Kinemage of the C-alpha trace (Angstrom):
@kinemage 1
@onewidth
@group {chain A} dominant
@subgroup {mainchain}
@vectorlist {calphas} color= white
{ca met a 1} P 12.483 17.126 -11.836
{ca val a 2} L 9.790 14.718 -12.639
{ca pro a 3} L 7.445 14.350 -9.720
{ca met a 4} L 5.801 11.545 -8.307
{ca phe a 5} L 2.114 11.545 -6.821
{ca leu a 6} L 0.188 9.623 -4.228
{ca thr a 7} L -3.511 9.567 -4.210
{ca val a 8} L -5.298 7.641 -1.344
{ca leu a 9} L -7.787 5.345 -2.640
{ca gly a 10} L -8.752 3.734 0.797
{ca cys a 11} L -7.426 4.333 4.400
{ca ser a 12} L -9.651 2.748 6.642
{ca gly a 13} L -7.962 0.140 9.079
{ca ser a 14} L -8.921 -3.600 9.352
{ca ile a 15} L -12.234 -3.002 7.685
{ca gly a 16} L -13.900 -0.772 5.104
{ca gly a 17} L -15.293 2.170 7.021
{ca pro a 18} L -18.408 4.070 6.573
{ca thr a 19} L -16.451 7.115 4.678
{ca ser a 20} L -13.567 5.096 2.967
{ca pro a 21} L -12.512 1.932 1.714
{ca ala a 22} L -10.055 -0.462 3.087
{ca ser a 23} L -6.402 0.078 2.209
{ca gly a 24} L -5.146 0.961 -1.266
{ca tyr a 25} L -3.055 3.874 -2.641
{ca leu a 26} L -2.276 4.808 -6.037
{ca val a 27} L 1.406 5.949 -7.173
{ca glu a 28} L 1.909 7.650 -10.242
{ca val a 29} L 5.161 9.054 -12.098
{ca pro a 30} L 4.381 10.533 -15.382
{ca gly a 31} L 5.192 8.399 -18.503
{ca cys a 32} L 4.789 5.026 -16.748
{ca ala a 33} L 1.786 2.847 -15.920
{ca pro a 34} L 0.062 3.547 -12.530
{ca val a 35} L 1.130 1.485 -9.336
{ca val a 36} L -1.297 0.320 -6.772
{ca val a 37} L -0.138 -0.512 -3.504
{ca asp a 38} L -2.609 -2.864 -1.461
{ca met a 39} L -6.127 -3.561 -2.913
{ca gly a 40} L -8.656 -3.916 0.080
{ca pro a 41} L -12.376 -4.060 -0.166
{ca gly a 42} L -13.622 -0.845 -2.120
{ca val a 43} L -10.291 0.241 -3.639
{ca leu a 44} L -11.087 -1.172 -7.139
{ca gly a 45} L -14.125 1.274 -7.314
{ca ala a 46} L -12.266 4.305 -6.232
{ca leu a 47} L -9.515 3.200 -8.627
{ca gln a 48} L -11.780 3.637 -11.476
{ca arg a 49} L -12.148 7.440 -10.627
{ca his a 50} L -8.467 7.928 -11.201
{ca val a 51} L -6.742 5.501 -13.785
{ca val a 52} L -7.530 2.744 -16.142
{ca pro a 53} L -7.560 -0.316 -13.607
{ca glu a 54} L -6.451 -2.823 -16.069
{ca asp a 55} L -3.236 -0.887 -16.757
{ca ala a 56} L -1.853 -0.898 -13.025
{ca thr a 57} L 1.015 -2.664 -11.469
{ca ile a 58} L -0.217 -4.230 -8.132
{ca leu a 59} L 1.826 -4.248 -5.122
{ca leu a 60} L 0.683 -5.917 -1.828
{ca ser a 61} L 2.218 -5.326 1.325
{ca his a 62} L 0.625 -8.448 2.926
{ca leu a 63} L -2.179 -10.748 2.706
{ca his a 64} L -4.818 -9.831 5.241
{ca ala a 65} L -8.216 -9.361 3.481
{ca asp a 66} L -8.577 -5.810 4.103
{ca his a 67} L -5.519 -5.441 1.885
{ca cys a 68} L -5.890 -7.778 -0.907
{ca leu a 69} L -9.312 -8.996 -1.728
{ca asp a 70} L -10.156 -6.619 -4.480
{ca val a 71} L -7.512 -8.004 -6.461
{ca ala a 72} L -10.012 -10.742 -7.266
{ca gly a 73} L -12.437 -8.027 -8.737
{ca leu a 74} L -9.645 -6.631 -10.842
{ca leu a 75} L -9.043 -10.248 -12.204
{ca val a 76} L -12.777 -10.190 -13.232
{ca leu a 77} L -12.244 -6.809 -15.073
{ca arg a 78} L -9.246 -7.730 -16.768
{ca arg a 79} L -10.831 -11.100 -18.195
{ca phe a 80} L -14.581 -10.105 -19.033
{ca gly a 81} L -14.274 -6.367 -19.047
{ca pro a 82} L -14.491 -4.037 -22.254
{ca arg a 83} L -10.601 -4.370 -22.725
{ca ala a 84} L -10.700 -8.280 -22.188
{ca gly a 85} L -8.209 -10.005 -24.637
{ca thr a 86} L -6.568 -6.743 -25.545
{ca val a 87} L -4.340 -6.167 -22.292
{ca glu a 88} L -1.125 -7.989 -21.562
{ca arg a 89} L -0.550 -9.277 -18.213
{ca val a 90} L 0.727 -7.146 -15.389
{ca pro a 91} L 2.825 -7.468 -12.492
{ca leu a 92} L 1.265 -8.655 -9.206
{ca ile a 93} L 4.054 -8.798 -6.378
{ca gly a 94} L 3.257 -9.746 -2.724
{ca pro a 95} L 4.340 -12.064 -0.033
{ca ser a 96} L 4.931 -15.618 -0.600
{ca gly a 97} L 1.581 -17.377 -1.411
{ca thr a 98} L 0.136 -14.430 -3.153
{ca ala a 99} L -0.957 -16.379 -6.289
{ca tyr a 100} L -2.577 -19.103 -3.865
{ca arg a 101} L -4.158 -16.438 -1.668
{ca ile a 102} L -5.941 -14.535 -4.669
{ca gly a 103} L -6.527 -17.639 -6.424
{ca val a 104} L -8.602 -19.286 -3.625
{ca ala a 105} L -10.477 -15.766 -3.264
{ca ser a 106} L -11.649 -15.721 -6.926
{ca ala a 107} L -12.026 -19.531 -7.471
{ca glu a 108} L -15.407 -20.830 -8.982
{ca glu a 109} L -15.920 -23.626 -6.260
{ca pro a 110} L -15.024 -23.852 -2.692
{ca gly a 111} L -11.731 -25.542 -2.362
{ca ala a 112} L -10.679 -24.766 -5.809
{ca val a 113} L -7.780 -22.342 -6.729
{ca asp a 114} L -7.933 -20.099 -9.704
{ca asp a 115} L -4.995 -19.944 -12.114
{ca leu a 116} L -3.882 -16.146 -12.209
{ca ser a 117} L -1.171 -16.562 -14.937
{ca asp a 118} L -3.579 -15.554 -17.751
{ca thr a 119} L -3.864 -11.941 -16.585
{ca phe a 120} L -1.101 -11.538 -13.747
{ca asp a 121} L 2.700 -12.134 -13.867
{ca val a 122} L 2.957 -12.968 -10.085
{ca ser a 123} L 6.307 -12.596 -8.237
{ca thr a 124} L 6.960 -12.500 -4.473
{ca trp a 125} L 8.930 -10.259 -2.382
{ca asp a 126} L 10.811 -12.906 -0.657
{ca ala a 127} L 12.328 -13.903 -3.955
{ca arg a 128} L 12.403 -10.557 -5.523
{ca pro a 129} L 12.771 -7.756 -2.803
{ca glu a 130} L 13.375 -5.135 -5.111
{ca met a 131} L 11.386 -4.214 -8.362
{ca ala a 132} L 11.456 -1.472 -11.226
{ca val a 133} L 8.736 0.183 -13.126
{ca thr a 134} L 9.752 1.610 -16.329
{ca ser a 135} L 8.583 4.321 -18.510
{ca asp a 136} L 7.226 4.349 -22.185
{ca asp a 137} L 10.738 5.111 -23.183
{ca asp a 138} L 12.171 1.879 -21.033
{ca glu a 139} L 13.832 4.043 -18.738
{ca val a 140} L 13.574 3.093 -15.112
{ca ala a 141} L 10.965 5.800 -13.659
{ca leu a 142} L 10.300 4.074 -10.144
{ca thr a 143} L 12.232 1.508 -8.105
{ca val a 144} L 10.548 -0.291 -5.097
{ca arg a 145} L 12.630 -2.009 -1.987
{ca ala a 146} L 10.516 -4.290 0.246
{ca thr a 147} L 11.501 -4.903 3.764
{ca arg a 148} L 9.956 -7.388 6.293
{ca val a 149} L 8.262 -5.600 9.135
{ca his a 150} L 6.590 -7.048 12.264
{ca his a 151} L 3.018 -8.073 11.588
{ca pro a 152} L 1.233 -11.671 12.187
{ca pro a 153} L 1.540 -12.709 8.316
{ca glu a 154} L 4.289 -12.259 6.160
{ca ser a 155} L 4.394 -8.228 5.863
{ca tyr a 156} L 6.561 -5.881 4.273
{ca gly a 157} L 7.187 -2.289 4.233
{ca leu a 158} L 7.787 -0.527 0.913
{ca arg a 159} L 10.300 2.068 -0.127
{ca met a 160} L 9.695 3.620 -3.656
{ca thr a 161} L 12.186 5.897 -5.135
{ca ser a 162} L 11.554 7.882 -8.335
{ca ala a 163} L 14.123 8.647 -11.003
{ca ser a 164} L 14.369 11.893 -9.741
{ca gly a 165} L 15.361 10.629 -6.210
{ca arg a 166} L 12.103 11.485 -4.443
{ca val a 167} L 11.118 8.819 -1.779
{ca leu a 168} L 7.625 7.703 -0.787
{ca ala a 169} L 7.742 5.243 2.219
{ca tyr a 170} L 4.981 3.115 3.291
{ca ser a 171} L 4.778 1.047 6.509
{ca gly a 172} L 2.169 -1.441 5.428
{ca asp a 173} L 0.792 -2.973 8.640
{ca thr a 174} L 3.322 -3.525 11.253
{ca ala a 175} L 4.119 -2.852 15.106
{ca tyr a 176} L 6.808 -0.655 16.013
{ca cys a 177} L 10.227 -2.259 14.675
{ca asp a 178} L 13.685 -0.660 13.799
{ca gln a 179} L 13.139 -2.270 10.340
{ca leu a 180} L 10.668 0.530 9.793
{ca val a 181} L 13.261 3.375 10.525
{ca asp a 182} L 15.360 1.834 7.422
{ca val a 183} L 12.169 1.828 5.221
{ca ala a 184} L 11.334 5.183 5.941
{ca ala a 185} L 15.034 7.002 6.246
{ca asp a 186} L 15.016 10.464 4.917
{ca ala a 187} L 11.924 9.916 2.933
{ca asp a 188} L 10.043 12.934 1.478
{ca val a 189} L 6.732 11.443 2.309
{ca phe a 190} L 6.102 8.756 5.132
{ca leu a 191} L 2.542 6.955 4.834
{ca cys a 192} L 2.495 5.239 8.041
{ca glu a 193} L -0.332 3.061 10.052
{ca ala a 194} L -1.396 4.377 13.178
{ca ser a 195} L -4.237 1.890 14.077
{ca trp a 196} L -4.615 2.716 17.782
{ca thr a 197} L -4.016 5.249 20.516
{ca his a 198} L -1.086 4.658 22.877
{ca ser a 199} L -3.345 2.891 25.499
{ca glu a 200} L -1.813 0.202 27.685
{ca asp a 201} L -4.583 -2.501 26.680
{ca arg a 202} L -3.875 -2.541 22.827
{ca pro a 203} L -2.781 -5.900 21.506
{ca pro a 204} L 1.100 -5.979 21.207
{ca gly a 205} L 2.821 -6.916 18.076
{ca ile a 206} L 0.248 -6.000 15.636
{ca his a 207} L -0.089 -2.379 15.058
{ca met a 208} L 1.261 1.022 16.141
{ca ser a 209} L -0.174 3.873 18.012
{ca gly a 210} L 0.098 7.525 16.971
{ca val a 211} L 2.942 7.923 19.330
{ca glu a 212} L 4.825 5.250 17.826
{ca ala a 213} L 4.340 6.230 14.388
{ca gly a 214} L 5.367 9.841 15.221
{ca arg a 215} L 8.557 8.247 16.668
{ca ile a 216} L 9.639 6.333 13.856
{ca ala a 217} L 9.073 9.572 11.503
{ca ala a 218} L 11.413 11.422 13.876
{ca arg a 219} L 14.016 8.621 14.087
{ca ala a 220} L 13.721 8.202 10.124
{ca gly a 221} L 13.873 12.038 9.521
{ca val a 222} L 11.027 12.177 7.053
{ca gly a 223} L 9.497 15.224 5.331
{ca met a 224} L 6.199 14.617 5.904
{ca leu a 225} L 4.104 11.966 7.912
{ca val a 226} L 0.636 10.772 6.604
{ca leu a 227} L -1.179 8.791 9.030
{ca thr a 228} L -3.303 5.992 7.858
{ca his a 229} L -5.071 2.599 8.542
{ca ile a 230} L -6.822 4.233 11.305
{ca pro a 231} L -9.986 1.970 12.149
{ca pro a 232} L -13.625 3.665 12.142
{ca trp a 233} L -13.580 3.019 15.946
{ca thr a 234} L -10.167 5.003 16.659
{ca asp a 235} L -10.377 8.970 16.815
{ca ser a 236} L -7.850 10.155 14.114
{ca ala a 237} L -7.633 13.686 16.017
{ca thr a 238} L -6.325 11.898 19.094
{ca val a 239} L -3.775 9.638 16.885
{ca arg a 240} L -2.504 12.819 15.145
{ca ala a 241} L -1.901 14.441 18.390
{ca glu a 242} L -0.289 11.702 19.793
{ca ala a 243} L 2.019 11.609 16.640
{ca ala a 244} L 2.787 15.104 17.224
{ca thr a 245} L 4.156 14.554 20.446
{ca glu a 246} L 7.006 12.793 18.999
{ca tyr a 247} L 7.614 14.267 15.478
{ca asp a 248} L 7.656 17.953 14.867
{ca gly a 249} L 7.404 17.867 11.032
{ca glu a 250} L 4.041 18.055 9.073
{ca ile a 251} L 1.376 15.616 9.846
{ca arg a 252} L -1.478 14.777 7.692
{ca ile a 253} L -4.427 12.356 8.034
{ca ala a 254} L -5.090 10.218 5.134
{ca glu a 255} L -8.412 10.507 3.637
{ca pro a 256} L -9.895 9.151 0.270
{ca asp a 257} L -8.741 11.223 -2.877
{ca leu a 258} L -6.087 13.008 -0.917
{ca arg a 259} L -3.221 13.776 -3.639
{ca ile a 260} L 0.015 14.383 -2.521
{ca glu a 261} L 2.988 15.718 -5.153
{ca ile a 262} L 6.290 14.288 -3.776
């Protein structure tokens, strides 16, 4: 059985924190190009410790700044770094408007939009809800299915299935919703946001509490719950304790360089 590996590059919720970049996760299957899921501020630096960044396929769950702005830095590396001119375009897949969002972030002048097509092959989840990553021998090594979840911009949860049938589910940013149960159903590892504790004064319809993350994990029957996107001002131990009131499986807190074999 060919394994799949998850490495946390950054996991701080909403902003980069004092001990972690913002959201970014490396998914690897031996024999195929690395996949980076979300690329918030600080993630490109962390990625360089693990793989050659220019080789990576980039998948974006949504276009909030804390999940996508380091793609502009990767664009610079691909254009002007030591491998410039020798690397082929790589896939960049995200919500509708991805090329415009990143193009504005990387433009030379205010009001301009950079053309990414010299270095990225851009497509969007609304037009392409499923994609495949092939191995060096042109076999499908990883399939990814995107499902809309409940977050203010167009946002997606991602279900990643290796050729061996192992499943990594990622919530992206979302409030509690039934669609997330489908994304995570029977997943071996569920990487799930839990931005707040379960207080009554938390804003509705944006993020989940530890209670809600645990409830989704229990409903979906996942093998392991990894709690992520916890902001610097939220106590991770409290979030974990909340999740444990709903889910009785293994629970881990995401931290930079955490590596899990799936």
